[in-house]
C-alpha positions as CSV (number, residue, x, y, z in Angstrom):
1,M,0.0,0.0,0.0
2,R,1.5,3.3,-1.0
3,P,1.7,6.1,1.6
4,S,-0.6,8.9,0.9
5,A,0.7,12.4,-0.1
6,A,-0.5,13.7,3.2
7,A,1.6,11.2,5.1
8,V,4.7,12.0,3.1
9,L,4.2,15.7,3.7
10,A,3.7,15.2,7.5
11,A,6.9,13.1,7.7
12,A,8.9,15.9,5.8
13,V,7.6,18.5,8.2
14,L,8.6,16.3,11.2
15,L,12.1,15.9,10.0
16,A,12.5,19.6,9.3
17,T,11.3,20.6,12.7
18,S,13.3,17.9,14.7
19,P,16.3,19.3,16.5
20,A,19.7,18.4,15.0
21,P,21.8,16.0,17.0
22,A,24.1,17.9,19.4
23,Q,27.8,18.1,18.3
24,E,30.7,18.0,20.7
25,P,32.7,21.2,20.8
26,A,36.1,21.1,19.2
27,P,38.9,20.5,21.8
28,A,40.5,23.8,22.9
29,L,44.1,24.3,21.7
30,P,46.7,24.3,24.4
31,P,48.0,27.8,25.2
32,A,51.2,28.7,23.3
33,A,54.3,28.4,25.4
34,P,55.6,31.9,26.3
35,T,58.8,32.8,24.4
36,P,61.6,32.8,26.9
37,V,63.2,36.2,27.5
38,Q,66.9,36.1,26.8
39,P,68.8,37.9,29.5
40,L,71.0,40.7,28.4
41,P,74.7,40.0,28.8
42,A,76.1,41.4,32.0
43,P,78.5,44.4,31.6
44,P,82.1,43.5,32.2
45,A,83.0,43.9,35.9
46,R,85.1,46.9,36.7
47,P,88.5,46.0,38.4
48,S,88.3,46.4,42.1
49,V,90.2,49.3,43.7
50,R,92.3,46.8,45.6
51,Q,92.9,44.4,42.7
52,I,95.9,44.0,40.4
53,V,95.1,42.5,37.1
54,P,98.2,41.6,35.0
55,G,98.2,43.2,31.6
56,Q,95.0,45.2,32.4
57,A,94.6,47.2,35.5
58,L,95.9,48.2,39.0
59,A,93.8,49.7,41.7
60,G,91.1,50.5,39.2
61,I,93.5,52.3,36.9
62,V,92.9,50.7,33.5
63,L,95.6,50.6,30.9
64,G,94.6,52.8,28.0
65,Q,92.7,55.4,30.1
66,R,93.5,59.0,29.7
67,I,95.5,60.6,32.4
68,Q,92.8,63.2,33.1
69,L,90.6,60.4,34.5
70,I,93.4,59.4,36.9
71,L,94.0,63.0,38.0
72,A,90.3,63.5,38.6
73,R,90.3,60.4,40.9
74,F,93.7,60.7,42.7
75,G,94.2,64.4,42.7
76,R,97.5,66.2,42.2
77,P,100.5,63.9,41.9
78,S,103.4,64.3,44.4
79,V,105.8,64.6,41.5
80,V,105.8,64.2,37.7
81,R,109.0,62.9,36.2
82,E,109.8,63.1,32.5
83,T,111.9,60.3,30.9
84,M,113.0,59.5,27.4
85,V,110.2,56.9,27.2
86,D,107.3,58.3,29.1
87,S,106.1,60.5,32.0
88,V,105.8,59.1,35.5
89,Y,103.0,60.5,37.8
90,T,103.7,59.5,41.4
91,F,100.9,59.5,44.0
92,S,102.9,59.0,47.2
93,R,99.8,59.0,49.4
94,W,98.6,55.8,47.7
95,G,101.9,54.2,46.9
96,I,101.1,54.3,43.2
97,A,102.9,55.4,40.1
98,V,101.3,55.8,36.7
99,Y,103.3,55.7,33.4
100,V,101.9,57.9,30.7
101,K,102.7,58.4,27.0
102,D,100.8,60.8,24.8
103,G,98.3,61.3,27.5
104,T,97.4,57.6,27.8
105,V,98.2,55.2,30.7
106,T,100.7,52.6,29.5
107,A,101.6,51.1,32.9
108,A,100.9,51.4,36.6
109,S,102.9,50.3,39.6
110,T,102.4,50.0,43.4
111,S,104.3,49.4,46.5
112,N,101.1,49.3,48.6
113,S,100.6,46.0,50.4
114,L,96.8,46.4,50.4
115,L,96.7,45.8,46.6
116,K,96.7,42.1,45.6
117,I,96.8,40.0,42.5
118,S,95.1,37.2,44.6
119,E,94.7,36.3,48.2
120,D,98.1,34.7,47.9
121,L,100.2,37.3,46.1
122,G,100.9,41.0,46.6
123,V,103.6,43.4,47.9
124,G,105.4,41.8,50.8
125,Y,105.0,38.2,49.5
126,R,108.0,36.0,48.6
127,A,109.6,35.4,45.2
128,E,108.6,31.8,45.4
129,D,105.0,32.9,45.7
130,V,105.3,34.7,42.4
131,I,106.9,31.7,40.7
132,R,104.2,29.4,42.1
133,L,101.5,31.5,40.5
134,F,103.1,32.6,37.3
135,G,105.7,29.9,36.6
136,R,109.2,30.3,35.3
137,G,108.4,32.0,32.0
138,F,110.1,35.3,33.2
139,R,113.3,37.1,32.5
140,E,115.4,38.8,35.1
141,G,115.5,42.5,34.9
142,T,115.2,45.9,36.6
143,V,111.9,46.8,38.1
144,E,111.8,50.4,39.4
145,G,115.4,50.1,40.5
146,F,115.0,46.7,42.1
147,P,116.2,43.4,40.7
148,G,113.2,41.5,39.6
149,L,111.1,39.1,37.6
150,V,109.5,40.4,34.3
151,Y,106.7,38.4,32.8
152,D,106.5,40.2,29.4
153,D,104.0,37.9,27.8
154,V,101.6,38.3,30.8
155,G,102.1,42.0,31.4
156,V,103.4,42.1,35.0
157,A,106.7,42.5,36.7
158,F,107.9,42.2,40.3
159,G,110.7,44.1,41.9
160,L,112.3,42.1,44.7
161,D,114.0,43.4,47.9
162,R,115.9,40.4,49.3
163,Q,113.5,37.9,47.8
164,A,110.4,39.8,49.0
165,V,108.1,41.6,46.5
166,A,108.7,45.3,46.9
167,V,106.9,46.7,43.9
168,I,104.5,45.4,41.2
169,I,104.1,46.9,37.7
170,V,101.3,46.0,35.2
171,F,101.6,46.8,31.5
172,R,100.3,45.7,28.2
173,P,101.7,42.2,27.3
174,R,104.9,42.4,25.3
175,T,105.4,46.1,25.9
176,A,108.0,46.0,28.8
177,A,110.5,47.8,26.6
178,Q,108.2,50.8,26.4
179,V,108.0,51.3,30.2
180,S,110.8,53.4,31.8
181,G,110.4,51.6,35.1
182,L,111.4,48.4,33.5
183,L,114.5,49.7,31.7
184,P,118.0,49.3,33.1
185,G,120.6,52.0,33.2
186,G,119.7,55.5,32.0
187,A,121.0,58.8,33.1
188,A,122.2,59.1,36.7
189,P,119.4,60.5,39.0
190,P,119.9,63.9,40.4
191,P,121.3,64.1,44.0
192,V,118.9,64.0,46.9
193,A,119.6,66.8,49.4
194,S,118.8,64.8,52.6
195,F,117.4,61.5,53.6
196,P,114.6,60.7,56.1
197,H,115.8,58.9,59.2
198,V,114.8,55.2,59.1
199,A,117.4,53.5,61.3
200,N,115.1,53.4,64.3
201,L,112.3,51.6,62.5
202,R,111.7,47.9,62.6
203,P,112.5,46.2,59.2
204,Y,109.9,43.9,57.6
205,S,107.1,45.3,59.6
206,V,104.0,47.5,59.1
207,E,105.9,50.7,59.8
208,T,108.3,50.0,56.9
209,N,105.6,48.6,54.6
210,Y,107.4,45.2,55.1
211,F,110.6,46.3,53.4
212,S,114.1,46.1,54.7
213,L,115.4,49.4,56.0
214,P,117.4,50.2,52.8
215,G,114.4,49.1,50.7
216,Y,112.1,51.3,52.7
217,L,114.5,54.3,52.4
218,R,114.6,53.8,48.6
219,W,110.8,53.7,48.5
220,V,110.3,56.8,50.6
221,V,112.9,58.8,48.6
222,F,111.3,57.8,45.3
223,H,107.8,58.9,46.4
224,A,109.2,62.1,47.8
225,S,111.4,63.1,44.9
226,G,110.8,60.7,41.9
227,V,114.4,59.5,42.2
228,W,115.4,55.9,42.8
229,I,118.7,55.8,44.7
230,T,120.6,52.5,44.4
231,F,120.2,49.8,47.0
232,G,124.0,50.2,47.9
233,E,123.6,53.9,48.6
234,A,120.5,53.3,50.7
235,A,122.3,50.6,52.7
236,R,125.2,53.1,53.3
237,V,122.8,55.8,54.5
238,V,121.1,53.4,56.9
239,E,124.5,52.3,58.3
240,E,125.5,55.9,58.8
241,Q,122.3,56.7,60.6
242,R,122.8,53.7,62.9
243,S,126.4,54.9,63.6
244,E,125.2,58.3,64.5
245,A,122.6,56.9,66.9
246,R,125.2,54.9,68.9
C-alpha cells in the first residue's frame, strides 16, 4: 500500500522541525608556550680598587685610560718625572705610580701592600709565591730600580727586595721595553739633598711597609722626589744613621 501524499508531507515537516543532534565542541588548543626572554649580557665587571690584574689594571687604573681620569680620581700627583720613554706620575699617598705616553696610561705600579693579585700574592710576599702562581716564564730585569722578575707575555713585573716583593708593575703584554720603570741604566738620578731617618724603624714590619730598611728608604725617597737611589747607597745611608745613633 502506497503512503498517501499527506503522510509524506507530514513526515517531511517532522524531519524539518526535529532538533539536529548535538555536536561535541572542538577541543581547545593548548596555550602557546611563552617565548623565553633572553637575559642581556652582563656588563664587564670593573676592576676592584684593591685588585691587580696583570696586563689590564691596577687599583682600578685601567691601561689605556686618559691621564685626566686618573688625576680626577687621585688628585694632584706628588711629582711628575719626564723620561726619554714616558712621563711618570707619582701619587705618594697611595703608593702608586702611573706611566703615561701621549696622555694615555701605559703602565701602573704599586708598593702598597693592600693591593693584591690574589689572596696569595701581593707586595710583601716572597719570590717563590710569584713563581708558584706565574711559573718560570720570566726574564730577570730591573723593576723600578729593584732586581726583579719580568713576565713580558703576561704584562706584569715584580721588583724584589731580598726575595720579598717590593713593587709590582702592570703593563700591556709584550710592551715591557716601552715602560721606563722596566729599563736598566739610563741617566744618573739627580742628587737628593737629605734622607729621612729610618734606622730606628723595625724592618719587615708594618711601619716599613714590610721592606728592609734600605728598601724602605729607597721607596720613601722615590715617592718624595721621583728618584730611585741605588740599594747600595740606601744601605750606606742606613748604616751611617745607625752609627750616629750609637
